[in-house]
N, C-alpha and C positions, 0 to 999 in steps of 0.2 A: 374614433371617439375622442372627445375632449373633456370627458368627465375626470374629475380628480380621483386619485387612488384612494380607495376606502382606507381609513385609519392612518393616513399620513398627513403631516403638517405641510401646508402650501402645495399639496397636490403631487409631490414627488419625494423620493428618497435619494440619498447620496451614497455612492459606493465608498466604503471606508477602507477595506483591505480584503485580500483573498485568503482563503484557508479551507480547512476541512477536507476538500476534494477539488480536483481540477475544475475551474469555472465556478466554484462556490464563492460568491462575493457577499460579504456582510454589508448590509444597507442600513444606514441610520436615518432618523427622521420619522419614526413611527410615533403616532399619537400615544402618549402615556395612558390614555383612557382604555386602550385595547391591549396594553402590555400584559403578557402572560408568561409564567415561568416555564422552563423546560419540563418534560415528563420526568417523573421519579425514576423510571427505568427506561432507557432508550429502546426504541423499536429495533428489531433485527432487520426490518426491510421497510424502506420508504421509497415509493415509486419515483422514477425520473420525472422531472418537471414540477414536482410538488413545491408550492409556494408556502413558506413556513414562517413561524414567528417564535422568537425566544426573547423574553424581556422586551426591550425597546429596539430590537434588531429584527430585520426580516431578510430572507434570502430565498433563492430557488435551488433545490437539489438538482444538480446537472445530470446525475445518473442514479440508478437504483443503488441504495446503500443503507447501512444502519443510520439511525438518527434519533435524537431526543427532542426535536422541536415540535411545536404545535402546528398542525397542517391546516391551511386556510383554503387552498384550492390548487389548481394546476395550470401550467402553461406549456405550450409545445415549442417555445423558443429554444433553440439549440444553444445552451450556455457554454459549451466547450467542444472544440473540434480540433484535433491535432493537425489536420490538414489545412486549417484556415490560418490566415495571417491578419491579426494575431489569434492564437488559439482561443483565448477567453473572450466571450461576447462583451462582458462588462468589466472595465478596468477601474482601479481605484480613482476616485474623483469624478466619475460619471454620475449624471443625474438619471434616475430611473423612475418610471411611472407605471403602475398597474391599472388596467381597466377591464371591465367585462368584455368577453369576446362573443361574437354571434353564435359560436359553437357551444357556448356555455362554460368554457374554460377561461382562465385568466390570461389576458394578453399582456405582453411586456413592452413598454416603450422606453427606448434609450434615446434621450433627447439629443438633438443634432449637435449640440456643443460639447458632447461628452468626449473625453480624450480616448484615443486608442490605447491598446496595451503598450505600444511603443512610444507613447507620449505625444503623437501627432494628432491634432483634432480631425475628426471625420464624422460624417453623418451615418447613422445606421441605415439599413436598407429601407427605401421608401420615404425617408425623412426629407421634407422640403422646407418646413418652417420651424422645426424644432419641437413640434407638437404632434406629429403623426405617430400613431400607434404602430409599433412593429412587434414581431413575435406572433403568437397565435398561429394562424395558417400562413402568414407571410414571412415572418422574420426568421432569418438564419444567420444573422451576424454580419460582420464587416464584409464588404464586397470588394471586387477588384482581382480576385484570384479564384480559380476553380479548385476543387479538392485535389490534393496532391501537388499543388503549386506553392506551398508554403516555403519559408526560408530553408536553405540547406542545413541539414542537421536536425530538423524537427522530425522528419521521416526519411530514412535512408534504406535503400535496398541492400541486399547482401553484397559485401565488398568484392573487389576484384581478387582473383586468385583463389576463389572458393569453388568447391565441387559438391554436387548432390550425392554425397557419399554414404548417407545413412538412411535406412528405411525404418519407420516405426511400426513394429508388429503388434505390440500390446502396451498399455499404459498403466493399468491398475487404477486406483482412485483418482490421482491427479499428478500430472507431470508438467512443470513450468520451466521455461528458460529464464535464468536469472544471471545477472552480473553484479557489478558494484553499485548499480542504481543510477539515478538522475538527480543529484543534489543541485541546489541553487535555483529552483523554480518555485519556491514557496509563495512568491508574490502573486502567482496565478493559480495557487491552490494545488500545485503538483508536488506530491511528497517524493522522498528519495527512493523508496521501494528497494529493490535489490535482494540478494540472498538473505533468507531469514537467519541462517546460521553462517555468519561471515567466516568464522574460523574454519569450518569444514569446507566451505566453498574455496577459500584461499589455499587450503592444504591440497585439495584435489587438483587445482591448477598447478601448484608447485610440483606435484608428483609426476605430471606429464610434460613439464617444461613450458607451461603457458605463463604469460604475465597474469597477475592477480585480476586484471580487468577483463580477462576472457570470460565469455559466458559458459555456464555449466547447466546441466539439467538437475532440477530440484524435484525429487521423486518422493511423494508422500506414501508411506507404508509399503513401498515396493511394488512389484508387478510389472516393471518395465521390461520390454524386449526390443532389441535393436538388431538390424542386419547391416553389416558394414560391407560396402561394395569394394572398398580398397583397404589396404593394410592400415591399421590404426593402433594407437596406444591409448588406453583408457585408465582411469583410476576411480575407485569408489571410496567415499568418505562419509562421515556423518552416521546416521542410523544404521545399525548393523543389519545386513541382509545376506542370506545365502545367495551366491551368484555362480553362474557357469558361463564358459565360452565354448560353444559347440559341445555342451554336455559335460565338460571337464570343470570341476570346481576351481574357483579363483578366490583370492583373498581380498580383504579390505586394506585400505591405506598403503597401497603399493602400485607401481605402474604395471599394467597388464597388457601384453601384446594380443592383438586380434588379427587373424589372417584375412585375406580377401574372401568375402562371402561368409565370414564368421558371424555367429549370432551370440550376442550377450543377453543373458536372461537373469533377472533379479527375482528372487522369491519374496515372501512376505517379511517385512522388517521384524526382527526379533527383539530389538531394543531401540528406543528412540522413535522419531516420527519421520524425519526428512533425510534421505540419502542424496548425496551429490555425485553426479557422474560427469567427469571431465574427459574430453577428447583432445588429444594433442592437436593444436591448431585452433581449438575453440569452436563451438557451434556458432553460426553466423546468420541468424534470421535478420530481417530488416530492423534497423533501429528506429525507435520513436522517441522524439525529444531527447536525442543523444544517448539512449540506452536501449539494450535489448531485453531489459527486465520486464516481466509481466507484473503490473500493479493490479491486484485483484480488487481493491477498493475503487480505484479510478477507472478500471476497465481499459487501460491502455497498455500497449506492448504486445508482443506475440501471444496469440491465443494458446490456451492449454493444448498440449499435444494430443492427437487422436491416432488410432491405428490407420495406417495408410499414408500418414504424413511423410514428407521427405525433408531431411535436415541437411543443410550445407555446412561444411567444415572449412575453416580457414587454413592457410598455409602455415606450417610450424615456423617459429622463430628460430633461426639457425643458432646453435650453441647455447640454447636457453635452459639446458638441464640444470637442475638444482645441484649445488655442491654436495659432496658426500657428507653425511652427518645425520643426526636425528631431527626430523621435522618437528616444529613446535605443535604440540597438542595440549590445549588447555582444559579440555573436558572430554569425557567419553559419553556420547549421547545415550540416555536411558540408564546410566549407571549411577548409583549413589556413591558419594565420596566417603572416605573414612569418617566415622562418627555420625553419619546421617542415617538414623534408624527409622524415623517416622516418615520422612519424605525428603525430596530435594530441598536444600536450603539455598535461597536466593537472597543475596545481600542488597540492601536498599540504602542509598545515600539520601539522608533526610532533606526535605524541602521540595519546592519553594513555598508551599502554602501551609506552613505549620499553624498559622493563625486560624485556619478554617476547621481545625480538628479539636474535639473535646477531650478532656482528661480521660485517660484510658485508651486512647486511639491506638497508640503503638503497642500496647499490651494485646489489644484485639487483633491488630494486624499480624502479630506473631503467632496467632492460633493456627493449628493445622488446617490446611485447606485442600480442596479437591479441584482439579482442572475441569471446567464445565464442558459439556458437549458442544456448546455454541462458540467454541474457540476456533480461530483460524489464523491466517497470515496477518490480519489486522491487529489482533490482540488475543491474549488468553484471559478468560474470565474465571475468577476464582470463587467457588462456593465455600461457605463457612460462616463463622461469626461476623456479624456486621461491624464495620468500623464507624464509631460515632463521630459525626461531623455536624457543623452548623447547618441550619436550614438557610434558604435563600439562594440567590443566583450570583455566580461569578462571571464577569465579562469574559467572552471567548479570548483565549490567548494561545500562544504557540505550544506545541507538543514536541517532545524529543523521543527518540527510540529508547525504550525501557522505562518510560514514565509510568508511574503507578497512580492511576486516577481512581477517585472514589465517588461514584454517583450517589444520589440520595438514598438508594436502597442499601448502601454500605458495603456492597460486594466489590472488592478491588478488581480493576482491569489493568493488565500489563500490556502496553503497546509494543508491537513488533514492527517488522519491516514495512508493511503496507498501512501504517497508521495514518490518520488524518493529519493535516498540517496544523490545525488548531482544535481546541476542545474547550468546553465550558464547565467542566467539573473540576474541583480542586485536586491537585497532584500532591500526594503526601510524600513522595520521594521518587528516586530514579534508580533502576538497577545498575550495578556495575556492568561495563560493556561485555565482559566474559559471561556474566550471568544472563544477559539478554540472549546470547547464542544458546545457552543451556535451556532457557525458557522456551525457545523456538523448537526444541526437541521433545517437549512434554506432550504426552497424549491425554485426551479426555479420560478422566478417572485417576490420573496420576496424583499423588499427594505432594503438597508443597508447603514449605514454611518460609515466610518472609521475615527477615530480621534486619535490624539496623546494621549497616556496614561497620566493621571494625576499622579503627584508624590504621592506615597503611604506613 
């Protein structure tokens, strides 16, 4: 088709920057006549391939995710593929055109002079004149490599020196592999991810002699059971759970030996939400984009564990045991601090969008709140008194871990490990780093108070 994109000036849009999710590229050039604001309350689920509008920006949701943009249609163009070179179909600077497809969905055209993610010009699949439509039933992104042939480091198998030493017997609600994450990929919309409670993750590794970068198991609410084929040393940190090795109770926050054939079982968490299980040598599933972390928003990284899965474990680093002394513990998951009677107090550093909030906003923010049931690794949503803010739209901008965003309905959202790279609602402040870890241990129904951080 050579029809111009509906609602665009000059028939095409231009990719401005990546953000929100891997392969989510913000496109400029939308006709102001069809500009529309974001939804007052974001949807909890937007289907993959949805073509959406927010203000004078348009984009394609590369995977199923929450989202607050207005939906216009759908395309089956694959916007992101970690096995592709480059992973993102549309790079900043590319010109993009939408056209109706024969199947009734939106087809996506990446014009032939669009730059690749690595800066080299290339035509998209099937492009011969710069005007051919790709996407729909044809387009799958840059050609020249088969899946699995991307650059070294994007997807890596388990490293040498590993053994299939652990069998998963039971998982409970959710068990993920997490490490320190994959920073530095925001340009293609990939967030850092990593352990939700960094302090507990690092402590677990320290207790078994691993480097902080080793991957651990993040266990939501307990219920994990593992059988070790070889002798192992493990440590449990974070949310408190009753645990046994071969039926004998073992403690938290200490190295625990497991004999060959031994079974580690975790009961239900009694305090907090996420328990971290470190194994000496680290668990070593294949890395994706340089990390073994599961990003639940992006859908990249090792899949959640299931009964019957086999885990590989790396070789221990010789002489890596921590020096004698007290390991640093900055918070006890699920426990209130001295003086916290109503609920957990999380300190917020003000800014950067103070001009978007009305008088009384900080007083409203400090009201007692409850963690909503629709909270997850992306963010915790807080029910309670609405925070008054200006109406209107804020251009999408970068988000950081711990950002406290206020959508039009006034319910604060605190972003955690799997946050989007960008967001379009004003941020009233950012939690202190230690309090982000604490927020990651809050359960639905827990009570919370947000207050301005005291000068340090």
